[in-house]
N, C-alpha and C positions, 0 to 999 in steps of 0.2 A: 710644192701643192701636196705632196702626200703627206708631209711632217703635220701641217695643221689639219688636216682632214684625220689623221691618226688622234691627234687631242681632242679633236670634236666628239668622237666615238667615245673615249677613254672618260669623257666628262659626263657623257648622257649615260655611259653605264653606271658610273658613281652614284648620278643622280636617282635614277632607279634603284640601284641597291640600297639607299637612304630613305627613299619613299618605301619600297618594301620593309623595311626594318620599322621604321614608324607606325604601318598598318599592324606589325604584329607584336603591338606592346599589350601586356597585359591589362586585361577588362576585369574588373571586379565584378560587374554584371553577369559576367558567361566562366563557365567551368570550360568552355568549347566554344570555335568557332559559332558553331549552328545552335548554341543554346540561348533560350528566350527568358530564362527565368533569373531571378535576380536575390540576392541575400536579403532577408529582412532585416530592419533596425532594432536590435535588443537593448532593452536596457535591464540593467541588474537589480533585482531586488533587496532588501532587506529582510532577515527574518524578523517577522509580524510579532510572534509570538514567542517567548521564553519559558525554559523550561523552568516549571512552579519550584520553587524549593522544596515543597510539601512533597512531591513526586519523588523526592531523593531521600525519604523517611519510610525506615520500615512500617508496615502497619501495624496498628496497634488492637484495632478489632480483631476478637475472637473468633475463629471459623466459626461459618454457620451453615447449620446443616442442610442439606438438599437432596433432590432426587438422586438415587444411583448411590447413594454413600453407604457403605457396609459398618456397623458398628457391632461390637461385643458387648454384650449385657450379663449380668450376675448379679443375683440378689446374695450379697454375702451372706453364710451361713446356711443357705437352703439348698440343698441338694437336689439335682436336677433342673436348677433354672438358668444357668448358663445357655446363651444362645447367642449364634450368627444371625442377623437379619439386617434387610437392607429398607431404606428410605423409598416408599414407593413411589409410582410417578406424580401423585397428587399430593406429595410432602407428607404422607403419613408414616407413622410407626406403630408396628404392631407389635408384641411382648407379653407372654404370661396370659393374665385374665384382664387385662387393660385392653379397653377399646382404642382404635386407630388415633394415637396422639398427634396434633399438627406442630410439626417440627419447622416448619418454615421461619427462616431469619434466627434460628435459637442456636446456641451454642451448645457445645456435648454437657458443661457443666448447667446450664439452663434445664438441659432437658433432663439430666438425673435429679435434679433437687425438684422438678415438677413429676416425675416418676415416684420418688419417693414418699410425696405428697400422697399422689393417688393408688399407692400399692397398700396404705395403712388401712382399707378398707377390708384386706387380705391377709396382711401381716402385720406384726406387732414390732414396730419401728424399725423396719426395713431400711435396709443400707444398700442403695446401688453401686455397682462396680461398671461404667459407662468407657470403652475405650474406641475409638475411631479407627478403625483397622484400612478403608480403602475410602480414595476421593474419587468421585465423578462427577459431582454437581459442581464443581470450580475446576474451571480448567482455563488451559491459554492455549492458542494456536500458532505454532512456528511452521511457518511453510516456506517452499523455495529452494535454492541452492543450497541444501544442507543434507549432510550425510545419512542422518535419519530424520527427516522432516514428518509434522504429525501433531494432534493434539496430545496434550501432558497436562495430568491435574495441578492442581495449583493447593501442594499441600502442605506448604511451606512460604515464607517468605521469599520470591524471587524478583531478581531484575533480568534485565533484558540479557543480559552477557552470559547469564546462569541458563536463560531458556534456550540462548544458542548453543550453549557447552552441552545439555541435555540433549539438543538435538543433533548432536553429535559434530558440531562446528561445520564452520565452510566446506561445502563439496570444491575439492581441489581436480587439477586434471593431474591425477596421479599414473595413469595408464599412459600417459604422454609424456613422461618422465619429466613434467615439470610439477612446481607449488604453485602456480599461478591462480590465484582467486577465481572461478567462475561465477560471481554472485555480484550484481551490479548494485554496489552501495548505494550512488547518487538513487537510484529509485527505487531504495527499501525503505519502509515505512513502518511506522506502527501505530492503527488506528484501533481507539476507544468509543465503545458507544456511537459509532458513524461517523467518528470526526479523527482525522489525524492528528496524532501528536507532533510538537516538534523535534523530536529526536533524530539528530542528523547521525546515521552510521557511518557514515566516512570517519568523521570525529573518533565515533567510538570505537570502532574496530581496528581502524588504519592508526590513529595519533593516541589512543588510549585516552580520551577524553571522557574520565569519569562522571563529569558532570551530565553527560548524557545515559549514564546508565540507570533507570529510574524503575521502580519497584513496579511490578505489575500488577493487573486487580482480574478477577475474574473476566473472562471472553473477550482479552484482550488479544488482538491480531496482528503477530509479526508476519511480515512477507518481506524474502528476500529475492528480486527477481534474477533470472539469469543473465551474464552480459554479454552471452553468446548470440541473444535473440533481436533479431532486425525486425523491428517493430514500429509502425505510429500509430498512435490512439485517436480515433477520431470519435469524438464525443459531442454531447449537448444535442441541438435540435437538428438532430438527423434521425432518417428512420431505423436504423440499425448499429446504436451506439457499439462499437468494436474497435479493437487492433487489426490493423491490415497491414498485411506484408511491407516492407520496403525493399524499392526496386532503385537501381542505379538512377540520380539524377531525378528523384521522384520531390514532384513541386505539390503545392499547395492544393491545385484545383485535381490534379491525379487524385489526390489523397479524399477531396470531399467527392466526390465520383463513387468510389470504392466505399462511403459510407453508406451507401444502397439509400442514399436521395435525402434532399433537402427538406424538412417541416415548414409548412406554410410560415411559420411566427417565428422563421429565424434571422436573426439579425447579421445579415454579411456584411456587413459596413462595420463591424466591430468582432471580427474573426481572432479570435488569441491565440498564439502560438505558446506552450510554455517548454522548455530546453533546460537540460542540466540539472542539478540536485533541487529536488522537491523541497527541500528545506529554505534553500536561498536561489530559487532559480530566475535564470532570464526570461523575460517576457517582450514580446510582438504584439502589435496591435494591427490586422491587417485589414484594408476594404476589398474584401474578395468580389465584393459588386463591382467595383470599378474593373478589377482584373477580369470576370467574366465579359464586361461590354468591351472590352480591348482598351481600355484607358488607362490602364497602369499593368506593369510589369510581374508575372507570375514567380511566386518566391518558392525558395529551392526549401525542402526539408532535409531532418537529419532523422537517423535512425534513434530512437527514444523520444523525438517530440510529441507534444500532446496537443492537439488541434482543437480546440474548444468552439464551438458555436454556439453564442446566447441565443437566447428569446428575444424577442422584442419587449421593450420595457424595461430590460437589465439595467444596473444603476450607473458603474463608472468600470473603468478598466482594473481598478483594485479588488472589486467585487469579480470581475471575469476571473481574475487569476485566482481568487479564494475558489471559485464552481469549478474552474478547472482541474484542480489539484483534489478537490474535494472529491469531484466525479470519476477523477481516474482511478482515485483509492477505493473508492465504492464498487467500481466495476472490475476491478482487479479481486478486492478481495472477496466479492460473490462468487468470481469464477474457480478461483483457487479454493476458497472455502467450502462451494458445495461440492466441487470434487473431492477434499479432503472429509468432506461431513458424511458423503453417501459411502465410502470406504469403511468408515468408523459409526455409522447409522445415527449420526448424532447432525441435526438441523445446524447451520452458520447462525449467530444472530447479528447479523452486521444489517442495519437499518440501510436500504437503499433509495436512491435518487437518482437515477443516472440520465433520465431522457430530456432535463429541462435544465433551466438556467438557473430558476427558483432552490437551488439547494438550502438547506435549513442551517442557520449559522448560531 
């Protein structure tokens, strides 16, 4: 009688172990047994805009003078006429007996010819020597994890890699004995006229894809953020669009709460999460309203995610992605550019629209 009892006990123990093993199977909707958040369903997007062939051609238009530019002027053969002068903030240039000349949009050659005509009132067949000595009116912004970030004069045809090189190249952790680059190339961007251009810094710098190495124009803004920054960006129809520090197991509702309030026009049914490269990101549209009401599971976030809350009346998920990326780049450009501009006494020329979903297209 003792043997059957032992067999029964063994079978019971084996069944219990099997049940325990089954209960501990991995659950993709939770990172631990106490988690109540899930991973959002992301879809991969394709680059909607290609590099324009004209962007890869050097500029043919001559340099146009502007405020702050320094020129050296002399009337050839007339002693005492050589002078170094600057273009004034109102785009005027003063020389010799001439009244202020409006130089806005004029090349050095056009200005020289105009001055020679005006100087015929005072000199016989005057010949003017005019040399551009310093460029201040045309510049590019090259900021972020670089060895020498700053605002650089656009005094010659310059491409993206030229600007990165002039800014000292990518910052590396040399002090820790490693050459690992500390720039987040997937979130790096180039902005022109308030719009992000489709330059892929991963392909350009890591893969040497020179099809991304476009020529720069005045006031182009290049930013390479730090790869060590753990933040989530909460943008759109929130009281204070801003980056918030990433916390372990951070979820969508926590991030929205740290955005300091949802605005009345917020469309919580179409909250957009953008993840990965800015040029070819992954996107998920989440119904945060259902999550708040307990009808859906909360969604986990990752460092670098962009959480965009559109306003009511927004058009489509495709439009949400466009607005999210452009709002992100404008916010970052404004914050970083204003800091750099303050140290240089230079205002940033970035068109901002970070509070709503109706970004200009």
